[in-house]
TIDREN-523230 format. One record per residue: x, y, z of N, C-alpha, C in turn; chain; residue in one letter; residue number from 1. Coordinates in nm, 3 decimals. Layout:
N
site n.u = X	n.v = Y	n.w = Z	ca.u = X	ca.v = Y	ca.w = Z	c.u = X	c.v = Y	c.w = Z	kette = A	rest = A	nr = NUM
...
//
This chain:
127
site n.u = -3.336	n.v = -5.361	n.w = -5.569	ca.u = -3.266	ca.v = -5.354	ca.w = -5.442	c.u = -3.235	c.v = -5.495	c.w = -5.389	kette = A	rest = M	nr = 1
site n.u = -3.331	n.v = -5.583	n.w = -5.400	ca.u = -3.314	ca.v = -5.720	ca.w = -5.351	c.u = -3.198	c.v = -5.789	c.w = -5.425	kette = A	rest = R	nr = 2
site n.u = -3.188	n.v = -5.765	n.w = -5.556	ca.u = -3.079	ca.v = -5.825	ca.w = -5.633	c.u = -2.943	c.v = -5.770	c.w = -5.591	kette = A	rest = N	nr = 3
site n.u = -2.939	n.v = -5.641	n.w = -5.556	ca.u = -2.813	ca.v = -5.580	ca.w = -5.509	c.u = -2.768	c.v = -5.644	c.w = -5.378	kette = A	rest = C	nr = 4
site n.u = -2.860	n.v = -5.665	n.w = -5.287	ca.u = -2.826	ca.v = -5.727	ca.w = -5.158	c.u = -2.781	c.v = -5.871	c.w = -5.179	kette = A	rest = I	nr = 5
site n.u = -2.850	n.v = -5.944	n.w = -5.264	ca.u = -2.813	ca.v = -6.083	ca.w = -5.294	c.u = -2.675	c.v = -6.088	c.w = -5.357	kette = A	rest = L	nr = 6
site n.u = -2.648	n.v = -6.000	n.w = -5.453	ca.u = -2.517	ca.v = -5.995	ca.w = -5.518	c.u = -2.407	c.v = -5.963	c.w = -5.417	kette = A	rest = F	nr = 7
site n.u = -2.430	n.v = -5.864	n.w = -5.332	ca.u = -2.331	ca.v = -5.824	ca.w = -5.232	c.u = -2.303	c.v = -5.938	c.w = -5.135	kette = A	rest = A	nr = 8
site n.u = -2.406	n.v = -6.009	n.w = -5.092	ca.u = -2.390	ca.v = -6.122	ca.w = -5.001	c.u = -2.308	c.v = -6.233	c.w = -5.066	kette = A	rest = T	nr = 9
site n.u = -2.340	n.v = -6.265	n.w = -5.190	ca.u = -2.264	ca.v = -6.368	ca.w = -5.262	c.u = -2.118	c.v = -6.327	c.w = -5.279	kette = A	rest = C	nr = 10
site n.u = -2.095	n.v = -6.201	n.w = -5.310	ca.u = -1.957	ca.v = -6.153	ca.w = -5.328	c.u = -1.877	c.v = -6.166	c.w = -5.200	kette = A	rest = A	nr = 11
site n.u = -1.936	n.v = -6.133	n.w = -5.086	ca.u = -1.866	ca.v = -6.144	ca.w = -4.958	c.u = -1.836	c.v = -6.290	c.w = -4.926	kette = A	rest = V	nr = 12
site n.u = -1.933	n.v = -6.378	n.w = -4.946	ca.u = -1.913	ca.v = -6.521	ca.w = -4.918	c.u = -1.804	c.v = -6.579	c.w = -5.008	kette = A	rest = V	nr = 13
site n.u = -1.809	n.v = -6.549	n.w = -5.135	ca.u = -1.708	ca.v = -6.601	ca.w = -5.228	c.u = -1.569	c.v = -6.546	c.w = -5.200	kette = A	rest = L	nr = 14
site n.u = -1.560	n.v = -6.422	n.w = -5.160	ca.u = -1.430	ca.v = -6.362	ca.w = -5.128	c.u = -1.371	c.v = -6.421	c.w = -5.001	kette = A	rest = A	nr = 15
site n.u = -1.454	n.v = -6.459	n.w = -4.908	ca.u = -1.406	ca.v = -6.513	ca.w = -4.780	c.u = -1.372	c.v = -6.660	c.w = -4.788	kette = A	rest = A	nr = 16
site n.u = -1.424	n.v = -6.734	n.w = -4.884	ca.u = -1.401	ca.v = -6.878	ca.w = -4.894	c.u = -1.253	c.v = -6.916	c.w = -4.899	kette = A	rest = A	nr = 17
site n.u = -1.169	n.v = -6.852	n.w = -4.981	ca.u = -1.027	ca.v = -6.889	ca.w = -4.981	c.u = -0.959	c.v = -6.864	c.w = -4.847	kette = A	rest = P	nr = 18
site n.u = -1.001	n.v = -6.762	n.w = -4.776	ca.u = -0.941	ca.v = -6.734	ca.w = -4.646	c.u = -0.971	c.v = -6.844	c.w = -4.547	kette = A	rest = L	nr = 19
site n.u = -1.091	n.v = -6.895	n.w = -4.550	ca.u = -1.129	ca.v = -7.003	ca.w = -4.459	c.u = -1.056	c.v = -7.132	c.w = -4.494	kette = A	rest = A	nr = 20
site n.u = -1.027	n.v = -7.151	n.w = -4.622	ca.u = -0.965	ca.v = -7.275	ca.w = -4.667	c.u = -0.816	c.v = -7.280	c.w = -4.634	kette = A	rest = A	nr = 21
site n.u = -0.749	n.v = -7.165	n.w = -4.627	ca.u = -0.606	ca.v = -7.166	ca.w = -4.601	c.u = -0.580	c.v = -7.188	c.w = -4.452	kette = A	rest = H	nr = 22
site n.u = -0.473	n.v = -7.253	n.w = -4.423	ca.u = -0.443	ca.v = -7.288	ca.w = -4.284	c.u = -0.295	c.v = -7.261	c.w = -4.255	kette = A	rest = H	nr = 23
site n.u = -0.268	n.v = -7.249	n.w = -4.129	ca.u = -0.131	ca.v = -7.229	ca.w = -4.085	c.u = -0.063	c.v = -7.365	c.w = -4.072	kette = A	rest = S	nr = 24
site n.u = 0.064	n.v = -7.372	n.w = -4.111	ca.u = 0.139	ca.v = -7.497	ca.w = -4.096	c.u = 0.146	c.v = -7.537	c.w = -3.949	kette = A	rest = A	nr = 25
site n.u = 0.157	n.v = -7.439	n.w = -3.860	ca.u = 0.167	ca.v = -7.468	ca.w = -3.717	c.u = 0.038	c.v = -7.530	c.w = -3.663	kette = A	rest = A	nr = 26
site n.u = -0.074	n.v = -7.505	n.w = -3.728	ca.u = -0.200	ca.v = -7.565	ca.w = -3.683	c.u = -0.205	c.v = -7.713	c.w = -3.715	kette = A	rest = A	nr = 27
site n.u = -0.145	n.v = -7.753	n.w = -3.827	ca.u = -0.153	ca.v = -7.892	ca.w = -3.872	c.u = -0.030	c.v = -7.975	c.w = -3.836	kette = A	rest = E	nr = 28
site n.u = 0.087	n.v = -7.909	n.w = -3.828	ca.u = 0.212	ca.v = -7.981	ca.w = -3.805	c.u = 0.279	c.v = -7.933	c.w = -3.677	kette = A	rest = Y	nr = 29
site n.u = 0.351	n.v = -8.023	n.w = -3.611	ca.u = 0.426	ca.v = -7.989	ca.w = -3.490	c.u = 0.562	c.v = -7.937	c.w = -3.533	kette = A	rest = D	nr = 30
site n.u = 0.578	n.v = -7.806	n.w = -3.535	ca.u = 0.701	ca.v = -7.743	ca.w = -3.583	c.u = 0.813	c.v = -7.747	c.w = -3.479	kette = A	rest = L	nr = 31
site n.u = 0.787	n.v = -7.808	n.w = -3.363	ca.u = 0.891	ca.v = -7.822	ca.w = -3.261	c.u = 0.963	c.v = -7.956	c.w = -3.270	kette = A	rest = T	nr = 32
site n.u = 0.912	n.v = -8.047	n.w = -3.354	ca.u = 0.972	ca.v = -8.180	ca.w = -3.369	c.u = 0.995	c.v = -8.210	c.w = -3.516	kette = A	rest = R	nr = 33
site n.u = 1.086	n.v = -8.301	n.w = -3.543	ca.u = 1.104	ca.v = -8.350	ca.w = -3.680	c.u = 1.103	c.v = -8.502	c.w = -3.680	kette = A	rest = T	nr = 34
site n.u = 1.069	n.v = -8.557	n.w = -3.795	ca.u = 1.079	ca.v = -8.701	ca.w = -3.817	c.u = 1.164	c.v = -8.720	c.w = -3.942	kette = A	rest = V	nr = 35
site n.u = 1.234	n.v = -8.831	n.w = -3.947	ca.u = 1.311	ca.v = -8.866	ca.w = -4.065	c.u = 1.255	c.v = -8.995	c.w = -4.120	kette = A	rest = T	nr = 36
site n.u = 1.219	n.v = -8.993	n.w = -4.247	ca.u = 1.168	ca.v = -9.114	ca.w = -4.313	c.u = 1.257	c.v = -9.143	c.w = -4.432	kette = A	rest = V	nr = 37
site n.u = 1.281	n.v = -9.272	n.w = -4.454	ca.u = 1.367	ca.v = -9.314	ca.w = -4.562	c.u = 1.300	c.v = -9.430	c.w = -4.633	kette = A	rest = Q	nr = 38
site n.u = 1.292	n.v = -9.419	n.w = -4.766	ca.u = 1.229	ca.v = -9.525	ca.w = -4.842	c.u = 1.214	c.v = -9.488	c.w = -4.988	kette = A	rest = G	nr = 39
site n.u = 1.129	n.v = -9.565	n.w = -5.057	ca.u = 1.108	ca.v = -9.547	ca.w = -5.200	c.u = 0.978	c.v = -9.470	c.w = -5.225	kette = A	rest = A	nr = 40
site n.u = 0.983	n.v = -9.380	n.w = -5.321	ca.u = 0.865	ca.v = -9.302	ca.w = -5.357	c.u = 0.768	c.v = -9.391	c.w = -5.433	kette = A	rest = I	nr = 41
site n.u = 0.641	n.v = -9.385	n.w = -5.393	ca.u = 0.537	ca.v = -9.466	ca.w = -5.458	c.u = 0.443	c.v = -9.383	c.w = -5.544	kette = A	rest = T	nr = 42
site n.u = 0.436	n.v = -9.251	n.w = -5.516	ca.u = 0.342	ca.v = -9.166	ca.w = -5.590	c.u = 0.383	c.v = -9.020	c.w = -5.571	kette = A	rest = K	nr = 43
site n.u = 0.365	n.v = -8.938	n.w = -5.677	ca.u = 0.393	ca.v = -8.796	ca.w = -5.670	c.u = 0.270	c.v = -8.721	c.w = -5.720	kette = A	rest = V	nr = 44
site n.u = 0.220	n.v = -8.625	n.w = -5.641	ca.u = 0.107	ca.v = -8.541	ca.w = -5.681	c.u = 0.154	c.v = -8.396	c.w = -5.686	kette = A	rest = E	nr = 45
site n.u = 0.176	n.v = -8.346	n.w = -5.805	ca.u = 0.226	ca.v = -8.209	ca.w = -5.825	c.u = 0.104	c.v = -8.121	c.w = -5.854	kette = A	rest = W	nr = 46
site n.u = 0.032	n.v = -8.084	n.w = -5.749	ca.u = -0.093	ca.v = -8.008	ca.w = -5.765	c.u = -0.100	c.v = -7.895	c.w = -5.664	kette = A	rest = T	nr = 47
site n.u = -0.184	n.v = -7.797	n.w = -5.693	ca.u = -0.211	ca.v = -7.689	ca.w = -5.598	c.u = -0.316	c.v = -7.735	c.w = -5.498	kette = A	rest = N	nr = 48
site n.u = -0.319	n.v = -7.687	n.w = -5.378	ca.u = -0.235	ca.v = -7.580	ca.w = -5.327	c.u = -0.102	c.v = -7.629	c.w = -5.270	kette = A	rest = P	nr = 49
site n.u = -0.086	n.v = -7.762	n.w = -5.250	ca.u = 0.039	ca.v = -7.818	ca.w = -5.198	c.u = 0.068	c.v = -7.946	c.w = -5.273	kette = A	rest = H	nr = 50
site n.u = 0.197	n.v = -7.971	n.w = -5.299	ca.u = 0.232	ca.v = -8.099	ca.w = -5.359	c.u = 0.236	c.v = -8.204	c.w = -5.249	kette = A	rest = I	nr = 51
site n.u = 0.220	n.v = -8.329	n.w = -5.288	ca.u = 0.234	ca.v = -8.443	ca.w = -5.198	c.u = 0.312	c.v = -8.550	c.w = -5.271	kette = A	rest = Y	nr = 52
site n.u = 0.394	n.v = -8.622	n.w = -5.196	ca.u = 0.449	ca.v = -8.745	ca.w = -5.248	c.u = 0.446	c.v = -8.847	c.w = -5.136	kette = A	rest = F	nr = 53
site n.u = 0.451	n.v = -8.973	n.w = -5.175	ca.u = 0.430	ca.v = -9.082	ca.w = -5.080	c.u = 0.552	c.v = -9.173	c.w = -5.082	kette = A	rest = Y	nr = 54
site n.u = 0.592	n.v = -9.216	n.w = -4.963	ca.u = 0.714	ca.v = -9.293	ca.w = -4.946	c.u = 0.684	c.v = -9.419	c.w = -4.865	kette = A	rest = V	nr = 55
site n.u = 0.722	n.v = -9.535	n.w = -4.918	ca.u = 0.712	ca.v = -9.659	ca.w = -4.842	c.u = 0.831	c.v = -9.668	c.w = -4.747	kette = A	rest = D	nr = 56
site n.u = 0.802	n.v = -9.677	n.w = -4.618	ca.u = 0.904	ca.v = -9.676	ca.w = -4.513	c.u = 0.886	c.v = -9.799	c.w = -4.425	kette = A	rest = V	nr = 57
site n.u = 0.997	n.v = -9.865	n.w = -4.391	ca.u = 0.988	ca.v = -9.977	ca.w = -4.296	c.u = 0.986	c.v = -9.920	c.w = -4.156	kette = A	rest = K	nr = 58
site n.u = 0.887	n.v = -9.964	n.w = -4.075	ca.u = 0.879	ca.v = -9.916	ca.w = -3.937	c.u = 0.967	c.v = -10.003	c.w = -3.847	kette = A	rest = D	nr = 59
site n.u = 0.962	n.v = -9.979	n.w = -3.718	ca.u = 1.047	ca.v = -10.050	ca.w = -3.620	c.u = 1.023	c.v = -10.201	c.w = -3.622	kette = A	rest = A	nr = 60
site n.u = 0.903	n.v = -10.243	n.w = -3.663	ca.u = 0.869	ca.v = -10.386	ca.w = -3.668	c.u = 0.901	c.v = -10.448	c.w = -3.804	kette = A	rest = N	nr = 61
site n.u = 0.958	n.v = -10.371	n.w = -3.895	ca.u = 0.990	ca.v = -10.422	ca.w = -4.027	c.u = 0.872	c.v = -10.418	c.w = -4.124	kette = A	rest = G	nr = 62
site n.u = 0.761	n.v = -10.362	n.w = -4.081	ca.u = 0.643	ca.v = -10.352	ca.w = -4.167	c.u = 0.653	c.v = -10.227	c.w = -4.254	kette = A	rest = E	nr = 63
site n.u = 0.604	n.v = -10.233	n.w = -4.375	ca.u = 0.607	ca.v = -10.118	ca.w = -4.464	c.u = 0.486	c.v = -10.028	c.w = -4.437	kette = A	rest = V	nr = 64
site n.u = 0.516	n.v = -9.900	n.w = -4.416	ca.u = 0.415	ca.v = -9.799	ca.w = -4.390	c.u = 0.431	c.v = -9.691	c.w = -4.497	kette = A	rest = V	nr = 65
site n.u = 0.319	n.v = -9.649	n.w = -4.557	ca.u = 0.324	ca.v = -9.545	ca.w = -4.659	c.u = 0.305	c.v = -9.409	c.w = -4.595	kette = A	rest = N	nr = 66
site n.u = 0.408	n.v = -9.325	n.w = -4.602	ca.u = 0.405	ca.v = -9.189	ca.w = -4.547	c.u = 0.365	c.v = -9.091	c.w = -4.655	kette = A	rest = W	nr = 67
site n.u = 0.280	n.v = -8.996	n.w = -4.621	ca.u = 0.246	ca.v = -8.885	ca.w = -4.710	c.u = 0.335	c.v = -8.767	c.w = -4.669	kette = A	rest = A	nr = 68
site n.u = 0.402	n.v = -8.709	n.w = -4.766	ca.u = 0.488	ca.v = -8.594	ca.w = -4.742	c.u = 0.428	c.v = -8.474	c.w = -4.815	kette = A	rest = I	nr = 69
site n.u = 0.395	n.v = -8.371	n.w = -4.739	ca.u = 0.336	ca.v = -8.250	ca.w = -4.797	c.u = 0.446	c.v = -8.148	c.w = -4.822	kette = A	rest = A	nr = 70
site n.u = 0.426	n.v = -8.070	n.w = -4.927	ca.u = 0.520	ca.v = -7.965	ca.w = -4.958	c.u = 0.448	c.v = -7.834	c.w = -4.983	kette = A	rest = G	nr = 71
site n.u = 0.524	n.v = -7.734	n.w = -5.020	ca.u = 0.466	ca.v = -7.604	ca.w = -5.053	c.u = 0.393	c.v = -7.613	c.w = -5.187	kette = A	rest = A	nr = 72
site n.u = 0.351	n.v = -7.499	n.w = -5.236	ca.u = 0.284	ca.v = -7.496	ca.w = -5.366	c.u = 0.385	c.v = -7.528	c.w = -5.476	kette = A	rest = S	nr = 73
site n.u = 0.337	n.v = -7.576	n.w = -5.591	ca.u = 0.429	ca.v = -7.602	ca.w = -5.701	c.u = 0.511	c.v = -7.479	c.w = -5.740	kette = A	rest = P	nr = 74
site n.u = 0.449	n.v = -7.362	n.w = -5.741	ca.u = 0.521	ca.v = -7.240	ca.w = -5.777	c.u = 0.633	c.v = -7.208	c.w = -5.678	kette = A	rest = L	nr = 75
site n.u = 0.604	n.v = -7.220	n.w = -5.549	ca.u = 0.705	ca.v = -7.192	ca.w = -5.447	c.u = 0.821	c.v = -7.291	c.w = -5.459	kette = A	rest = Q	nr = 76
site n.u = 0.789	n.v = -7.418	n.w = -5.477	ca.u = 0.894	ca.v = -7.519	ca.w = -5.489	c.u = 0.977	c.v = -7.496	c.w = -5.615	kette = A	rest = L	nr = 77
site n.u = 0.911	n.v = -7.458	n.w = -5.724	ca.u = 0.982	ca.v = -7.428	ca.w = -5.848	c.u = 1.082	c.v = -7.315	c.w = -5.826	kette = A	rest = Y	nr = 78
site n.u = 1.039	n.v = -7.212	n.w = -5.753	ca.u = 1.129	ca.v = -7.100	ca.w = -5.721	c.u = 1.247	c.v = -7.145	c.w = -5.637	kette = A	rest = R	nr = 79
site n.u = 1.228	n.v = -7.250	n.w = -5.556	ca.u = 1.336	ca.v = -7.304	ca.w = -5.473	c.u = 1.423	c.v = -7.404	c.w = -5.548	kette = A	rest = D	nr = 80
site n.u = 1.393	n.v = -7.426	n.w = -5.678	ca.u = 1.472	ca.v = -7.518	ca.w = -5.758	c.u = 1.422	c.v = -7.661	c.w = -5.757	kette = A	rest = G	nr = 81
site n.u = 1.309	n.v = -7.684	n.w = -5.697	ca.u = 1.249	ca.v = -7.818	ca.w = -5.686	c.u = 1.147	c.v = -7.830	c.w = -5.799	kette = A	rest = F	nr = 82
site n.u = 1.175	n.v = -7.911	n.w = -5.900	ca.u = 1.091	ca.v = -7.919	ca.w = -6.020	c.u = 0.999	c.v = -8.041	c.w = -6.016	kette = A	rest = K	nr = 83
site n.u = 0.903	n.v = -8.040	n.w = -6.107	ca.u = 0.805	ca.v = -8.149	ca.w = -6.115	c.u = 0.873	c.v = -8.284	c.w = -6.135	kette = A	rest = K	nr = 84
site n.u = 0.982	n.v = -8.286	n.w = -6.211	ca.u = 1.052	ca.v = -8.412	ca.w = -6.237	c.u = 1.168	c.v = -8.438	c.w = -6.139	kette = A	rest = D	nr = 85
site n.u = 1.175	n.v = -8.360	n.w = -6.031	ca.u = 1.280	ca.v = -8.381	ca.w = -5.932	c.u = 1.264	c.v = -8.515	c.w = -5.861	kette = A	rest = S	nr = 86
site n.u = 1.141	n.v = -8.558	n.w = -5.844	ca.u = 1.111	ca.v = -8.686	ca.w = -5.778	c.u = 1.037	c.v = -8.777	c.w = -5.874	kette = A	rest = L	nr = 87
site n.u = 1.078	n.v = -8.903	n.w = -5.876	ca.u = 1.012	ca.v = -9.001	ca.w = -5.961	c.u = 0.976	c.v = -9.124	c.w = -5.878	kette = A	rest = K	nr = 88
site n.u = 0.869	n.v = -9.189	n.w = -5.918	ca.u = 0.831	ca.v = -9.313	ca.w = -5.851	c.u = 0.949	c.v = -9.409	c.w = -5.858	kette = A	rest = V	nr = 89
site n.u = 0.981	n.v = -9.467	n.w = -5.744	ca.u = 1.094	ca.v = -9.560	ca.w = -5.735	c.u = 1.220	c.v = -9.498	c.w = -5.678	kette = A	rest = G	nr = 90
site n.u = 1.231	n.v = -9.364	n.w = -5.681	ca.u = 1.348	ca.v = -9.298	ca.w = -5.622	c.u = 1.356	c.v = -9.328	c.w = -5.473	kette = A	rest = D	nr = 91
site n.u = 1.477	n.v = -9.354	n.w = -5.425	ca.u = 1.500	ca.v = -9.370	ca.w = -5.281	c.u = 1.534	c.v = -9.233	c.w = -5.224	kette = A	rest = S	nr = 92
site n.u = 1.464	n.v = -9.195	n.w = -5.117	ca.u = 1.483	ca.v = -9.062	ca.w = -5.058	c.u = 1.493	c.v = -9.070	c.w = -4.906	kette = A	rest = V	nr = 93
site n.u = 1.553	n.v = -8.966	n.w = -4.852	ca.u = 1.552	ca.v = -8.943	ca.w = -4.707	c.u = 1.484	c.v = -8.808	c.w = -4.689	kette = A	rest = I	nr = 94
site n.u = 1.376	n.v = -8.808	n.w = -4.613	ca.u = 1.298	ca.v = -8.686	ca.w = -4.592	c.u = 1.299	c.v = -8.652	c.w = -4.444	kette = A	rest = V	nr = 95
site n.u = 1.332	n.v = -8.527	n.w = -4.414	ca.u = 1.317	ca.v = -8.476	ca.w = -4.278	c.u = 1.198	c.v = -8.382	c.w = -4.284	kette = A	rest = V	nr = 96
site n.u = 1.104	n.v = -8.401	n.w = -4.193	ca.u = 0.984	ca.v = -8.318	ca.w = -4.196	c.u = 0.924	c.v = -8.300	c.w = -4.058	kette = A	rest = G	nr = 97
site n.u = 0.825	n.v = -8.212	n.w = -4.055	ca.u = 0.751	ca.v = -8.187	ca.w = -3.932	c.u = 0.630	c.v = -8.280	c.w = -3.929	kette = A	rest = F	nr = 98
site n.u = 0.615	n.v = -8.360	n.w = -3.823	ca.u = 0.503	ca.v = -8.454	ca.w = -3.818	c.u = 0.369	c.v = -8.383	c.w = -3.800	kette = A	rest = P	nr = 99
site n.u = 0.267	n.v = -8.443	n.w = -3.858	ca.u = 0.132	ca.v = -8.390	ca.w = -3.841	c.u = 0.089	c.v = -8.409	c.w = -3.696	kette = A	rest = A	nr = 100
site n.u = 0.008	n.v = -8.317	n.w = -3.649	ca.u = -0.041	ca.v = -8.325	ca.w = -3.510	c.u = -0.146	c.v = -8.434	c.w = -3.492	kette = A	rest = R	nr = 101
site n.u = -0.233	n.v = -8.452	n.w = -3.591	ca.u = -0.347	ca.v = -8.542	ca.w = -3.573	c.u = -0.351	c.v = -8.661	c.w = -3.668	kette = A	rest = K	nr = 102
site n.u = -0.271	n.v = -8.657	n.w = -3.774	ca.u = -0.275	ca.v = -8.764	ca.w = -3.874	c.u = -0.146	c.v = -8.843	c.w = -3.867	kette = A	rest = V	nr = 103
site n.u = -0.159	n.v = -8.974	n.w = -3.858	ca.u = -0.041	ca.v = -9.059	ca.w = -3.855	c.u = 0.022	c.v = -9.069	c.w = -3.993	kette = A	rest = E	nr = 104
site n.u = 0.152	n.v = -9.079	n.w = -3.999	ca.u = 0.227	ca.v = -9.100	ca.w = -4.123	c.u = 0.207	c.v = -8.988	c.w = -4.224	kette = A	rest = H	nr = 105
site n.u = 0.205	n.v = -8.866	n.w = -4.173	ca.u = 0.198	ca.v = -8.746	ca.w = -4.256	c.u = 0.299	c.v = -8.647	c.w = -4.202	kette = A	rest = L	nr = 106
site n.u = 0.376	n.v = -8.586	n.w = -4.291	ca.u = 0.474	ca.v = -8.486	ca.w = -4.249	c.u = 0.484	c.v = -8.375	c.w = -4.353	kette = A	rest = A	nr = 107
site n.u = 0.522	n.v = -8.257	n.w = -4.308	ca.u = 0.548	ca.v = -8.143	ca.w = -4.394	c.u = 0.698	c.v = -8.140	c.w = -4.418	kette = A	rest = D	nr = 108
site n.u = 0.740	n.v = -8.146	n.w = -4.545	ca.u = 0.883	ca.v = -8.162	ca.w = -4.573	c.u = 0.965	c.v = -8.040	c.w = -4.537	kette = A	rest = M	nr = 109
site n.u = 1.080	n.v = -8.071	n.w = -4.479	ca.u = 1.179	ca.v = -7.970	ca.w = -4.443	c.u = 1.301	c.v = -7.986	c.w = -4.534	kette = A	rest = K	nr = 110
site n.u = 1.340	n.v = -8.111	n.w = -4.558	ca.u = 1.449	ca.v = -8.138	ca.w = -4.653	c.u = 1.424	c.v = -8.272	c.w = -4.721	kette = A	rest = S	nr = 111
site n.u = 1.475	n.v = -8.281	n.w = -4.844	ca.u = 1.463	ca.v = -8.404	ca.w = -4.923	c.u = 1.600	c.v = -8.432	c.w = -4.983	kette = A	rest = V	nr = 112
site n.u = 1.650	n.v = -8.552	n.w = -4.957	ca.u = 1.781	ca.v = -8.593	ca.w = -5.007	c.u = 1.766	c.v = -8.725	c.w = -5.081	kette = A	rest = T	nr = 113
site n.u = 1.826	n.v = -8.734	n.w = -5.198	ca.u = 1.826	ca.v = -8.860	ca.w = -5.272	c.u = 1.924	c.v = -8.957	c.w = -5.208	kette = A	rest = L	nr = 114
site n.u = 1.908	n.v = -9.084	n.w = -5.237	ca.u = 1.994	ca.v = -9.188	ca.w = -5.177	c.u = 2.142	c.v = -9.166	c.w = -5.210	kette = A	rest = A	nr = 115
site n.u = 2.170	n.v = -9.102	n.w = -5.324	ca.u = 2.311	ca.v = -9.079	ca.w = -5.361	c.u = 2.370	c.v = -8.956	c.w = -5.291	kette = A	rest = D	nr = 116
site n.u = 2.292	n.v = -8.892	n.w = -5.203	ca.u = 2.342	ca.v = -8.780	ca.w = -5.126	c.u = 2.307	c.v = -8.642	c.w = -5.181	kette = A	rest = G	nr = 117
site n.u = 2.252	n.v = -8.636	n.w = -5.302	ca.u = 2.213	ca.v = -8.507	ca.w = -5.358	c.u = 2.093	c.v = -8.452	c.w = -5.284	kette = A	rest = R	nr = 118
site n.u = 2.107	n.v = -8.330	n.w = -5.234	ca.u = 1.998	ca.v = -8.264	ca.w = -5.160	c.u = 1.911	c.v = -8.191	c.w = -5.261	kette = A	rest = K	nr = 119
site n.u = 1.784	n.v = -8.230	n.w = -5.269	ca.u = 1.691	ca.v = -8.166	ca.w = -5.361	c.u = 1.630	c.v = -8.041	c.w = -5.303	kette = A	rest = L	nr = 120
site n.u = 1.613	n.v = -8.042	n.w = -5.172	ca.u = 1.549	ca.v = -7.928	ca.w = -5.105	c.u = 1.598	c.v = -7.923	c.w = -4.963	kette = A	rest = L	nr = 121
site n.u = 1.628	n.v = -7.804	n.w = -4.916	ca.u = 1.666	ca.v = -7.788	ca.w = -4.777	c.u = 1.606	c.v = -7.657	c.w = -4.727	kette = A	rest = D	nr = 122
site n.u = 1.499	n.v = -7.668	n.w = -4.651	ca.u = 1.432	ca.v = -7.551	ca.w = -4.597	c.u = 1.456	c.v = -7.544	c.w = -4.446	kette = A	rest = R	nr = 123
site n.u = 1.576	n.v = -7.583	n.w = -4.405	ca.u = 1.608	ca.v = -7.589	ca.w = -4.262	c.u = 1.593	c.v = -7.454	c.w = -4.193	kette = A	rest = S	nr = 124
site n.u = 1.619	n.v = -7.347	n.w = -4.264	ca.u = 1.609	ca.v = -7.214	ca.w = -4.204	c.u = 1.469	c.v = -7.155	c.w = -4.209	kette = A	rest = G	nr = 125
site n.u = 1.373	n.v = -7.231	n.w = -4.264	ca.u = 1.236	ca.v = -7.181	ca.w = -4.281	c.u = 1.141	c.v = -7.264	c.w = -4.197	kette = A	rest = I	nr = 126
site n.u = 1.051	n.v = -7.197	n.w = -4.127	ca.u = 0.948	ca.v = -7.269	ca.w = -4.054	c.u = 0.813	c.v = -7.223	c.w = -4.096	kette = A	rest = Q	nr = 127
//
């Protein structure tokens, strides 16, 4: 009986762990505002649960600031036509995103455009 209770307790805890780990975009990002960052990609992380890429951006003082840009899961982006090799280190991009509420220089991507004008992703109708 004791083993059954222990097993059931472990099963409930393990089943609930992914629910606690997932978060709402509205909790982390301000979906009422957007920021536009323009610069060169310094790093791409194509991993679950969300991809990230980093962009060196000159701020108002001319100083370079590295922005982290978060995206959806690799599978969701793939379905939207955004592939692992869509972004490469050194690519110049313009990103429109929702700024993080508590972390500086972090945004959730809404659209990504290459310097030559090709739009890689446009989720303007999605929040």
